[in-house]
C-alpha positions as CSV (number, residue, x, y, z in Angstrom):
1,X,127.4,101.2,105.4
2,X,124.1,103.1,106.6
3,X,121.7,101.0,108.7
4,X,118.3,102.6,109.3
5,X,116.5,101.2,112.6
6,X,112.8,102.2,112.3
7,X,111.4,101.5,115.9
8,X,107.8,101.4,116.8
9,X,108.3,101.4,120.6
10,X,109.3,103.5,123.3
11,X,112.7,104.6,123.9
12,X,113.5,103.0,127.3
13,X,111.6,99.6,126.6
14,X,112.8,96.2,125.9
15,X,112.6,96.6,122.1
16,X,115.1,99.4,122.4
17,X,117.3,97.1,124.6
18,X,117.3,94.6,121.8
19,X,118.1,97.1,119.0
20,X,121.0,98.4,121.1
21,X,122.5,94.9,121.5
22,X,121.8,94.1,117.8
23,X,123.7,97.3,116.8
24,X,126.5,96.4,118.9
25,X,127.1,93.0,117.5
26,X,126.7,94.5,113.9
27,X,129.4,97.0,114.8
28,X,131.4,93.9,116.2
29,X,131.5,92.5,112.6
30,X,131.9,96.0,111.2
31,X,132.9,99.1,113.1
32,X,132.4,101.5,110.3
33,X,128.6,100.9,110.1
34,X,126.5,104.0,110.6
35,X,123.8,103.0,112.7
36,X,120.7,105.5,113.1
37,X,117.9,105.1,115.3
38,X,114.4,106.5,114.1
39,X,111.5,106.3,116.5
40,X,108.1,106.5,115.0
41,X,106.9,108.3,118.1
42,X,109.2,111.2,116.9
43,X,107.2,111.5,113.8
44,X,103.4,111.9,114.6
45,X,101.8,110.6,111.5
46,X,97.8,110.6,111.9
47,X,95.9,107.3,111.1
48,X,95.7,106.0,107.5
49,X,91.9,106.9,106.5
50,X,91.7,104.7,103.6
51,X,91.4,107.5,101.2
52,X,93.4,105.3,98.5
53,X,94.7,108.4,96.9
54,X,98.3,106.9,97.3
55,X,97.1,103.6,95.3
56,X,94.9,105.6,92.8
57,X,96.5,109.0,92.1
58,X,99.8,108.9,93.9
59,X,101.6,109.0,97.4
60,X,102.2,112.8,97.1
61,X,98.2,113.2,97.4
62,X,98.3,111.4,100.8
63,X,97.1,114.1,103.5
64,X,100.3,112.8,105.7
65,X,102.7,112.6,102.6
66,X,105.2,115.2,103.9
67,X,105.8,113.5,107.2
68,X,105.9,110.0,105.6
69,X,108.2,111.3,102.9
70,X,110.9,112.3,105.6
71,X,111.2,108.6,106.7
72,X,110.9,107.2,103.2
73,X,113.9,109.7,102.2
74,X,115.9,108.2,104.9
75,X,115.2,104.4,103.8
76,X,116.3,105.4,100.3
77,X,119.7,106.6,101.6
78,X,120.2,103.4,103.9
79,X,121.7,100.3,102.5
80,X,119.4,98.4,105.2
81,X,116.8,98.7,107.7
82,X,115.6,97.1,110.8
83,X,111.9,97.1,111.4
84,X,111.6,96.8,115.1
85,X,108.4,96.5,117.0
86,X,107.1,95.1,120.2
87,X,104.4,92.6,120.3
88,X,100.9,93.9,120.8
89,X,97.9,91.8,120.8
90,X,99.6,89.0,118.7
91,X,100.8,91.6,116.1
92,X,102.9,94.6,115.8
93,X,102.3,97.8,117.8
94,X,99.9,100.3,116.5
95,X,102.3,103.2,115.6
96,X,104.2,100.7,113.5
97,X,101.1,99.1,111.8
98,X,100.1,103.0,111.0
99,X,103.4,103.7,109.4
100,X,103.3,100.5,107.2
101,X,99.5,101.5,106.2
102,X,101.1,104.7,105.0
103,X,103.8,103.2,102.9
104,X,101.8,100.2,101.7
105,X,101.6,101.7,98.3
106,X,105.3,100.5,97.8
107,X,103.8,97.1,97.2
108,X,102.3,98.5,94.1
109,X,105.1,100.6,93.2
110,X,108.3,99.0,94.9
111,X,111.5,101.1,94.8
112,X,113.7,99.6,97.5
113,X,115.7,97.0,95.2
114,X,119.1,96.1,96.2
115,X,118.5,97.0,100.0
116,X,118.2,94.5,102.7
117,X,115.8,94.4,105.7
118,X,115.7,92.7,109.0
119,X,112.6,92.2,111.2
120,X,113.3,92.2,114.9
121,X,110.7,91.7,117.6
122,X,110.5,92.0,121.2
123,X,107.8,89.4,121.5
124,X,106.7,85.8,122.8
125,X,107.0,83.0,120.2
126,X,103.2,83.0,119.9
127,X,103.1,86.6,118.9
128,X,106.0,86.6,116.4
129,X,104.2,84.8,113.5
130,X,101.6,87.8,113.6
131,X,104.4,90.4,113.4
132,X,106.5,88.7,110.8
133,X,103.8,88.0,108.3
134,X,102.7,91.6,107.7
135,X,106.2,93.3,108.0
136,X,108.0,90.5,105.8
137,X,105.1,91.0,103.2
138,X,105.3,94.8,103.3
139,X,109.3,94.7,102.9
140,X,109.5,92.1,100.2
141,X,106.6,93.9,98.2
142,X,108.5,97.1,98.4
143,X,111.5,95.6,96.7
144,X,113.8,95.0,100.0
145,X,115.4,91.5,100.2
146,X,114.3,90.4,103.6
147,X,117.5,89.0,105.3
148,X,115.9,87.4,108.2
149,X,113.7,87.7,111.2
150,X,114.0,87.0,114.9
151,X,112.4,87.6,118.1
152,X,113.6,88.0,121.7
153,X,111.3,87.1,124.8
154,X,112.3,89.7,127.1
155,X,110.0,89.1,130.0
156,X,108.9,92.0,132.2
157,X,110.4,90.2,135.2
158,X,113.8,89.1,136.3
159,X,115.2,86.3,134.1
160,X,117.9,84.0,135.0
161,X,121.4,84.4,133.9
162,X,121.2,81.6,131.4
163,X,118.0,82.9,129.7
164,X,119.8,86.3,129.2
165,X,122.5,84.6,127.5
166,X,120.2,82.6,125.1
167,X,118.8,85.7,124.1
168,X,122.3,87.5,123.5
169,X,123.3,84.4,121.5
170,X,120.3,84.6,119.4
171,X,120.7,88.1,118.7
172,X,124.4,87.8,117.9
173,X,123.8,85.1,115.5
174,X,121.2,87.2,113.8
175,X,123.3,90.4,113.5
176,X,126.1,88.2,112.0
177,X,123.9,86.8,109.4
178,X,122.4,90.2,108.8
179,X,125.9,91.6,108.3
180,X,126.9,89.0,105.8
181,X,123.7,89.6,103.7
182,X,124.5,93.4,103.8
183,X,128.0,92.8,102.4
184,X,126.8,90.1,99.9
185,X,126.2,92.3,96.4
186,X,124.8,89.4,94.4
187,X,122.4,89.6,91.5
188,X,118.8,89.9,92.3
189,X,117.0,86.7,92.1
190,X,113.2,87.2,93.0
191,X,111.2,84.5,93.9
192,X,108.0,83.1,92.2
193,X,105.7,85.4,94.2
194,X,107.7,88.4,93.5
195,X,107.8,87.9,89.9
196,X,103.9,87.0,89.6
197,X,103.2,90.3,91.3
198,X,105.0,92.0,88.6
199,X,102.9,90.4,85.8
200,X,99.6,90.5,87.7
201,X,99.7,94.1,88.6
202,X,101.0,95.4,85.2
203,X,97.9,93.5,83.8
204,X,95.5,95.0,86.3
205,X,96.8,98.7,85.5
206,X,96.5,97.9,81.7
207,X,92.9,96.9,82.1
208,X,92.0,99.7,84.7
209,X,94.3,102.9,83.9
210,X,91.8,105.4,84.9
211,X,91.4,104.0,88.3
212,X,94.9,102.7,89.0
213,X,96.6,105.9,87.8
214,X,99.6,106.1,89.7
215,X,100.3,102.4,89.2
216,X,99.9,102.6,85.4
217,X,102.3,105.5,85.2
218,X,104.8,103.5,87.2
219,X,104.4,100.6,84.9
220,X,105.0,102.7,82.0
221,X,108.1,104.3,83.3
222,X,109.5,100.7,83.9
223,X,108.7,99.8,80.3
224,X,106.6,96.9,81.6
225,X,104.6,96.5,78.5
226,X,107.7,95.9,76.4
227,X,108.0,92.2,75.5
228,X,112.0,92.6,76.7
229,X,110.9,93.6,80.3
230,X,110.9,90.7,82.8
231,X,110.7,92.4,86.0
232,X,110.7,95.7,87.7
233,X,114.4,95.8,87.7
234,X,117.4,93.9,86.2
235,X,117.4,90.5,87.8
236,X,118.2,86.8,87.0
237,X,114.9,84.9,86.3
238,X,114.7,81.4,84.8
239,X,112.8,80.8,81.7
240,X,110.5,78.3,83.6
241,X,109.4,81.1,86.1
242,X,108.6,83.6,83.1
243,X,106.5,81.0,81.7
244,X,104.5,80.3,85.1
245,X,104.3,84.1,85.4
246,X,102.8,84.6,82.1
247,X,100.6,81.8,82.4
248,X,99.3,83.3,85.8
249,X,98.9,86.8,84.0
250,X,96.6,85.4,81.4
251,X,94.5,83.3,84.0
252,X,94.1,86.8,85.8
253,X,92.9,88.4,82.5
254,X,90.2,85.7,82.2
255,X,89.2,86.1,85.9
256,X,88.8,89.9,85.5
257,X,86.5,89.5,82.7
258,X,84.2,87.5,84.7
259,X,83.8,89.9,87.7
260,X,84.2,93.4,86.3
261,X,81.6,95.2,84.4
262,X,83.7,96.5,81.4
263,X,81.0,98.9,80.1
264,X,81.0,100.6,83.6
265,X,84.7,100.7,83.7
266,X,85.1,102.7,80.6
267,X,83.2,105.4,82.0
268,X,85.2,105.5,85.5
269,X,87.7,108.2,86.3
270,X,89.3,107.4,89.5
271,X,88.5,105.5,92.4
272,X,85.0,103.5,92.2
273,X,82.9,102.5,95.1
274,X,80.2,99.7,94.4
275,X,76.7,100.1,96.1
276,X,75.1,97.4,98.1
277,X,72.1,99.7,99.0
């Protein structure tokens, strides 16, 4: 079993200490696990400049594509990933945020189905929420099943033994839970939000194929406009959820007609920028 830890921190800090202990606990459950460390600092990626090429045209048009692809290829080969980051200013580290900005297109064209993700933070309780919301949103949007999240308050001063033991116990329980999820090859059962994204996004793409070119091509490859296609990939979805998703899809169609100039849309080829001045 292959686990890839993507770390947005220094190699000698608290985040690395937490990841190493987490790895040890995972291997206590299964010593055959292949655990790889990937430090984002070893993959210098320039800041996302918001060109939207990845969304509109395709990820291969991103100026940083060759660097990002190396990491994405590793994720595709892994059974599960660990996203590990310290808490900086009530959110993740800048280097982790920059990485997620570059792979955000996956929320439009998810491909990591059947893989598990765990979010690990070296942060206080007050910082954790700001870390977990964007990382969980990206991972689930990209197709990962998010096993769980946890944080460890590794303060920069000597902790009492009982506090260290609390951290170890918390991480041990989290590692056990992640291992159970990794070995559970159950049928995919997407939540209502994930199902709604499929129906809403395919509608946007059908209405605006000349803008959302890469997304439209993706949905065509997935046979998304075939009445028999229920989701991105094979999954167990109840009829009630399908009815709700289609209702939401119809509501989106109505909303779009109220805000988009359909005549101008016919003339657009690529991204469009509205002018205020």
